[in-house]
PyMOL CGO cylinders between C-alpha atoms (Angstrom):
from pymol import cmd
from pymol.cgo import CYLINDER

trace = [
    CYLINDER, 0.00, 0.00, 0.00, 3.00, 2.34, 0.39, 0.3, 1, 1, 1, 1, 1, 1,
    CYLINDER, 3.00, 2.34, 0.39, 4.07, 4.32, -2.70, 0.3, 1, 1, 1, 1, 1, 1,
    CYLINDER, 4.07, 4.32, -2.70, 7.39, 2.49, -2.95, 0.3, 1, 1, 1, 1, 1, 1,
    CYLINDER, 7.39, 2.49, -2.95, 5.80, -0.96, -2.44, 0.3, 1, 1, 1, 1, 1, 1,
    CYLINDER, 5.80, -0.96, -2.44, 5.90, -1.75, -6.16, 0.3, 1, 1, 1, 1, 1, 1,
    CYLINDER, 5.90, -1.75, -6.16, 9.18, 0.04, -6.81, 0.3, 1, 1, 1, 1, 1, 1,
    CYLINDER, 9.18, 0.04, -6.81, 12.00, -2.01, -8.41, 0.3, 1, 1, 1, 1, 1, 1,
    CYLINDER, 12.00, -2.01, -8.41, 14.60, -3.10, -5.85, 0.3, 1, 1, 1, 1, 1, 1,
    CYLINDER, 14.60, -3.10, -5.85, 17.51, -0.96, -7.16, 0.3, 1, 1, 1, 1, 1, 1,
    CYLINDER, 17.51, -0.96, -7.16, 15.27, 2.14, -7.09, 0.3, 1, 1, 1, 1, 1, 1,
    CYLINDER, 15.27, 2.14, -7.09, 14.13, 1.31, -3.54, 0.3, 1, 1, 1, 1, 1, 1,
    CYLINDER, 14.13, 1.31, -3.54, 17.72, 0.97, -2.28, 0.3, 1, 1, 1, 1, 1, 1,
    CYLINDER, 17.72, 0.97, -2.28, 18.67, 4.27, -3.95, 0.3, 1, 1, 1, 1, 1, 1,
    CYLINDER, 18.67, 4.27, -3.95, 15.74, 5.95, -2.20, 0.3, 1, 1, 1, 1, 1, 1,
    CYLINDER, 15.74, 5.95, -2.20, 16.84, 4.48, 1.15, 0.3, 1, 1, 1, 1, 1, 1,
    CYLINDER, 16.84, 4.48, 1.15, 20.45, 5.57, 0.54, 0.3, 1, 1, 1, 1, 1, 1,
    CYLINDER, 20.45, 5.57, 0.54, 19.34, 9.12, -0.35, 0.3, 1, 1, 1, 1, 1, 1,
    CYLINDER, 19.34, 9.12, -0.35, 17.18, 9.33, 2.78, 0.3, 1, 1, 1, 1, 1, 1,
    CYLINDER, 17.18, 9.33, 2.78, 20.09, 8.16, 4.96, 0.3, 1, 1, 1, 1, 1, 1,
    CYLINDER, 20.09, 8.16, 4.96, 22.46, 10.70, 3.38, 0.3, 1, 1, 1, 1, 1, 1,
    CYLINDER, 22.46, 10.70, 3.38, 19.95, 13.49, 3.98, 0.3, 1, 1, 1, 1, 1, 1,
    CYLINDER, 19.95, 13.49, 3.98, 19.48, 12.42, 7.62, 0.3, 1, 1, 1, 1, 1, 1,
    CYLINDER, 19.48, 12.42, 7.62, 23.25, 12.24, 8.10, 0.3, 1, 1, 1, 1, 1, 1,
    CYLINDER, 23.25, 12.24, 8.10, 23.66, 15.78, 6.75, 0.3, 1, 1, 1, 1, 1, 1,
    CYLINDER, 23.66, 15.78, 6.75, 20.90, 17.05, 9.05, 0.3, 1, 1, 1, 1, 1, 1,
    CYLINDER, 20.90, 17.05, 9.05, 22.49, 15.34, 12.05, 0.3, 1, 1, 1, 1, 1, 1,
    CYLINDER, 22.49, 15.34, 12.05, 25.92, 16.83, 11.27, 0.3, 1, 1, 1, 1, 1, 1,
    CYLINDER, 25.92, 16.83, 11.27, 24.39, 20.30, 10.98, 0.3, 1, 1, 1, 1, 1, 1,
    CYLINDER, 24.39, 20.30, 10.98, 22.58, 19.83, 14.28, 0.3, 1, 1, 1, 1, 1, 1,
    CYLINDER, 22.58, 19.83, 14.28, 25.77, 18.65, 16.03, 0.3, 1, 1, 1, 1, 1, 1,
    CYLINDER, 25.77, 18.65, 16.03, 27.76, 21.63, 14.70, 0.3, 1, 1, 1, 1, 1, 1,
    CYLINDER, 27.76, 21.63, 14.70, 25.03, 24.03, 15.82, 0.3, 1, 1, 1, 1, 1, 1,
    CYLINDER, 25.03, 24.03, 15.82, 24.81, 22.39, 19.24, 0.3, 1, 1, 1, 1, 1, 1,
    CYLINDER, 24.81, 22.39, 19.24, 28.58, 22.59, 19.78, 0.3, 1, 1, 1, 1, 1, 1,
    CYLINDER, 28.58, 22.59, 19.78, 28.56, 26.26, 18.78, 0.3, 1, 1, 1, 1, 1, 1,
    CYLINDER, 28.56, 26.26, 18.78, 25.61, 27.21, 20.99, 0.3, 1, 1, 1, 1, 1, 1,
    CYLINDER, 25.61, 27.21, 20.99, 26.59, 25.09, 24.02, 0.3, 1, 1, 1, 1, 1, 1,
    CYLINDER, 26.59, 25.09, 24.02, 30.24, 25.63, 24.91, 0.3, 1, 1, 1, 1, 1, 1,
    CYLINDER, 30.24, 25.63, 24.91, 31.98, 22.90, 26.85, 0.3, 1, 1, 1, 1, 1, 1,
    CYLINDER, 31.98, 22.90, 26.85, 32.24, 23.47, 30.58, 0.3, 1, 1, 1, 1, 1, 1,
    CYLINDER, 32.24, 23.47, 30.58, 35.35, 25.26, 31.76, 0.3, 1, 1, 1, 1, 1, 1,
    CYLINDER, 35.35, 25.26, 31.76, 37.01, 25.29, 35.15, 0.3, 1, 1, 1, 1, 1, 1,
    CYLINDER, 37.01, 25.29, 35.15, 35.42, 27.98, 37.27, 0.3, 1, 1, 1, 1, 1, 1,
    CYLINDER, 35.42, 27.98, 37.27, 37.64, 30.31, 39.34, 0.3, 1, 1, 1, 1, 1, 1,
    CYLINDER, 37.64, 30.31, 39.34, 37.26, 29.80, 43.08, 0.3, 1, 1, 1, 1, 1, 1,
    CYLINDER, 37.26, 29.80, 43.08, 36.34, 32.47, 45.62, 0.3, 1, 1, 1, 1, 1, 1,
    CYLINDER, 36.34, 32.47, 45.62, 38.27, 32.52, 48.95, 0.3, 1, 1, 1, 1, 1, 1,
    CYLINDER, 38.27, 32.52, 48.95, 35.58, 30.58, 50.85, 0.3, 1, 1, 1, 1, 1, 1,
    CYLINDER, 35.58, 30.58, 50.85, 35.52, 27.91, 48.15, 0.3, 1, 1, 1, 1, 1, 1,
    CYLINDER, 35.52, 27.91, 48.15, 39.34, 27.74, 48.23, 0.3, 1, 1, 1, 1, 1, 1,
    CYLINDER, 39.34, 27.74, 48.23, 39.26, 27.04, 51.99, 0.3, 1, 1, 1, 1, 1, 1,
    CYLINDER, 39.26, 27.04, 51.99, 36.67, 24.32, 51.40, 0.3, 1, 1, 1, 1, 1, 1,
    CYLINDER, 36.67, 24.32, 51.40, 38.84, 22.76, 48.68, 0.3, 1, 1, 1, 1, 1, 1,
    CYLINDER, 38.84, 22.76, 48.68, 41.87, 22.75, 50.99, 0.3, 1, 1, 1, 1, 1, 1,
    CYLINDER, 41.87, 22.75, 50.99, 39.76, 21.06, 53.66, 0.3, 1, 1, 1, 1, 1, 1,
    CYLINDER, 39.76, 21.06, 53.66, 38.52, 18.42, 51.17, 0.3, 1, 1, 1, 1, 1, 1,
    CYLINDER, 38.52, 18.42, 51.17, 42.09, 17.78, 49.99, 0.3, 1, 1, 1, 1, 1, 1,
    CYLINDER, 42.09, 17.78, 49.99, 43.32, 17.28, 53.55, 0.3, 1, 1, 1, 1, 1, 1,
    CYLINDER, 43.32, 17.28, 53.55, 40.44, 14.87, 54.35, 0.3, 1, 1, 1, 1, 1, 1,
    CYLINDER, 40.44, 14.87, 54.35, 40.23, 12.90, 51.11, 0.3, 1, 1, 1, 1, 1, 1,
    CYLINDER, 40.23, 12.90, 51.11, 43.34, 13.63, 49.00, 0.3, 1, 1, 1, 1, 1, 1,
    CYLINDER, 43.34, 13.63, 49.00, 43.65, 15.52, 45.70, 0.3, 1, 1, 1, 1, 1, 1,
    CYLINDER, 43.65, 15.52, 45.70, 42.80, 12.52, 43.50, 0.3, 1, 1, 1, 1, 1, 1,
    CYLINDER, 42.80, 12.52, 43.50, 39.25, 12.37, 44.93, 0.3, 1, 1, 1, 1, 1, 1,
    CYLINDER, 39.25, 12.37, 44.93, 38.27, 15.95, 43.98, 0.3, 1, 1, 1, 1, 1, 1,
    CYLINDER, 38.27, 15.95, 43.98, 35.67, 16.58, 41.28, 0.3, 1, 1, 1, 1, 1, 1,
    CYLINDER, 35.67, 16.58, 41.28, 34.10, 19.73, 39.89, 0.3, 1, 1, 1, 1, 1, 1,
    CYLINDER, 34.10, 19.73, 39.89, 30.39, 20.07, 39.17, 0.3, 1, 1, 1, 1, 1, 1,
    CYLINDER, 30.39, 20.07, 39.17, 29.95, 20.73, 35.42, 0.3, 1, 1, 1, 1, 1, 1,
    CYLINDER, 29.95, 20.73, 35.42, 26.34, 21.96, 35.56, 0.3, 1, 1, 1, 1, 1, 1,
    CYLINDER, 26.34, 21.96, 35.56, 23.80, 22.84, 38.23, 0.3, 1, 1, 1, 1, 1, 1,
    CYLINDER, 23.80, 22.84, 38.23, 22.40, 19.85, 40.11, 0.3, 1, 1, 1, 1, 1, 1,
    CYLINDER, 22.40, 19.85, 40.11, 18.97, 19.95, 41.68, 0.3, 1, 1, 1, 1, 1, 1,
    CYLINDER, 18.97, 19.95, 41.68, 18.56, 17.08, 44.14, 0.3, 1, 1, 1, 1, 1, 1,
    CYLINDER, 18.56, 17.08, 44.14, 15.20, 15.37, 43.73, 0.3, 1, 1, 1, 1, 1, 1,
    CYLINDER, 15.20, 15.37, 43.73, 15.46, 12.21, 45.88, 0.3, 1, 1, 1, 1, 1, 1,
    CYLINDER, 15.46, 12.21, 45.88, 16.25, 11.67, 49.54, 0.3, 1, 1, 1, 1, 1, 1,
    CYLINDER, 16.25, 11.67, 49.54, 19.96, 12.15, 50.21, 0.3, 1, 1, 1, 1, 1, 1,
    CYLINDER, 19.96, 12.15, 50.21, 20.50, 13.96, 46.87, 0.3, 1, 1, 1, 1, 1, 1,
    CYLINDER, 20.50, 13.96, 46.87, 22.51, 17.18, 46.98, 0.3, 1, 1, 1, 1, 1, 1,
    CYLINDER, 22.51, 17.18, 46.98, 21.71, 20.44, 45.24, 0.3, 1, 1, 1, 1, 1, 1,
    CYLINDER, 21.71, 20.44, 45.24, 24.96, 21.93, 43.89, 0.3, 1, 1, 1, 1, 1, 1,
    CYLINDER, 24.96, 21.93, 43.89, 25.98, 24.81, 41.64, 0.3, 1, 1, 1, 1, 1, 1,
    CYLINDER, 25.98, 24.81, 41.64, 28.14, 24.56, 38.54, 0.3, 1, 1, 1, 1, 1, 1,
    CYLINDER, 28.14, 24.56, 38.54, 31.80, 24.99, 39.47, 0.3, 1, 1, 1, 1, 1, 1,
    CYLINDER, 31.80, 24.99, 39.47, 31.54, 23.66, 43.03, 0.3, 1, 1, 1, 1, 1, 1,
    CYLINDER, 31.54, 23.66, 43.03, 34.23, 21.24, 44.18, 0.3, 1, 1, 1, 1, 1, 1,
    CYLINDER, 34.23, 21.24, 44.18, 33.31, 17.98, 45.90, 0.3, 1, 1, 1, 1, 1, 1,
    CYLINDER, 33.31, 17.98, 45.90, 35.22, 14.93, 47.12, 0.3, 1, 1, 1, 1, 1, 1,
    CYLINDER, 35.22, 14.93, 47.12, 34.24, 11.46, 45.92, 0.3, 1, 1, 1, 1, 1, 1,
    CYLINDER, 34.24, 11.46, 45.92, 33.39, 9.09, 48.75, 0.3, 1, 1, 1, 1, 1, 1,
    CYLINDER, 33.39, 9.09, 48.75, 31.88, 6.20, 46.75, 0.3, 1, 1, 1, 1, 1, 1,
    CYLINDER, 31.88, 6.20, 46.75, 31.35, 5.77, 43.01, 0.3, 1, 1, 1, 1, 1, 1,
    CYLINDER, 31.35, 5.77, 43.01, 28.07, 3.90, 43.63, 0.3, 1, 1, 1, 1, 1, 1,
    CYLINDER, 28.07, 3.90, 43.63, 24.84, 4.54, 45.52, 0.3, 1, 1, 1, 1, 1, 1,
    CYLINDER, 24.84, 4.54, 45.52, 23.27, 2.31, 48.17, 0.3, 1, 1, 1, 1, 1, 1,
    CYLINDER, 23.27, 2.31, 48.17, 21.52, 0.18, 45.52, 0.3, 1, 1, 1, 1, 1, 1,
    CYLINDER, 21.52, 0.18, 45.52, 24.66, -0.38, 43.45, 0.3, 1, 1, 1, 1, 1, 1,
    CYLINDER, 24.66, -0.38, 43.45, 23.80, 2.27, 40.85, 0.3, 1, 1, 1, 1, 1, 1,
    CYLINDER, 23.80, 2.27, 40.85, 27.09, 3.59, 39.41, 0.3, 1, 1, 1, 1, 1, 1,
    CYLINDER, 27.09, 3.59, 39.41, 25.43, 6.62, 37.79, 0.3, 1, 1, 1, 1, 1, 1,
    CYLINDER, 25.43, 6.62, 37.79, 24.92, 8.22, 41.25, 0.3, 1, 1, 1, 1, 1, 1,
    CYLINDER, 24.92, 8.22, 41.25, 27.97, 8.94, 43.37, 0.3, 1, 1, 1, 1, 1, 1,
    CYLINDER, 27.97, 8.94, 43.37, 28.25, 9.70, 47.07, 0.3, 1, 1, 1, 1, 1, 1,
    CYLINDER, 28.25, 9.70, 47.07, 30.20, 12.92, 47.58, 0.3, 1, 1, 1, 1, 1, 1,
    CYLINDER, 30.20, 12.92, 47.58, 31.32, 15.25, 50.36, 0.3, 1, 1, 1, 1, 1, 1,
    CYLINDER, 31.32, 15.25, 50.36, 30.49, 18.85, 49.45, 0.3, 1, 1, 1, 1, 1, 1,
    CYLINDER, 30.49, 18.85, 49.45, 32.58, 20.30, 52.29, 0.3, 1, 1, 1, 1, 1, 1,
    CYLINDER, 32.58, 20.30, 52.29, 29.86, 19.85, 54.87, 0.3, 1, 1, 1, 1, 1, 1,
    CYLINDER, 29.86, 19.85, 54.87, 26.81, 18.12, 53.46, 0.3, 1, 1, 1, 1, 1, 1,
    CYLINDER, 26.81, 18.12, 53.46, 27.23, 14.63, 52.04, 0.3, 1, 1, 1, 1, 1, 1,
    CYLINDER, 27.23, 14.63, 52.04, 24.89, 13.08, 49.53, 0.3, 1, 1, 1, 1, 1, 1,
    CYLINDER, 24.89, 13.08, 49.53, 24.37, 11.68, 46.07, 0.3, 1, 1, 1, 1, 1, 1,
    CYLINDER, 24.37, 11.68, 46.07, 24.84, 13.42, 42.73, 0.3, 1, 1, 1, 1, 1, 1,
    CYLINDER, 24.84, 13.42, 42.73, 24.69, 12.25, 39.10, 0.3, 1, 1, 1, 1, 1, 1,
    CYLINDER, 24.69, 12.25, 39.10, 28.14, 10.97, 38.12, 0.3, 1, 1, 1, 1, 1, 1,
    CYLINDER, 28.14, 10.97, 38.12, 27.74, 12.47, 34.64, 0.3, 1, 1, 1, 1, 1, 1,
    CYLINDER, 27.74, 12.47, 34.64, 27.74, 15.99, 36.09, 0.3, 1, 1, 1, 1, 1, 1,
    CYLINDER, 27.74, 15.99, 36.09, 31.16, 15.61, 37.72, 0.3, 1, 1, 1, 1, 1, 1,
    CYLINDER, 31.16, 15.61, 37.72, 34.63, 15.72, 36.23, 0.3, 1, 1, 1, 1, 1, 1,
    CYLINDER, 34.63, 15.72, 36.23, 38.03, 15.32, 37.86, 0.3, 1, 1, 1, 1, 1, 1,
    CYLINDER, 38.03, 15.32, 37.86, 39.35, 18.60, 39.29, 0.3, 1, 1, 1, 1, 1, 1,
]
cmd.load_cgo(trace, "trace")
């Protein structure tokens, strides 16, 4: 019942190939636009209070455990933290209480809780 249902096979495959090429071009354009509009996160400068907190986290947990928040986090579940982009946290566990590796337990220099692992990067 579709218009290409009675189309010869070589013509059908050419139509499929053309559609895939058009979709690929649209996807490339979208990706280029997205990368231009949304710059990658950069390291945020620290204010003096944040510097003191970082020094405290380093002394407690070591420098290899520090991560920076790449975008604002709004905690929605029990024990989730709400953090701002640029904040520094220390990794306590790279898994939550149910074994989920996409939520990490962190120390935010006072409060401790869970955050999405994808919104953290090594500091």
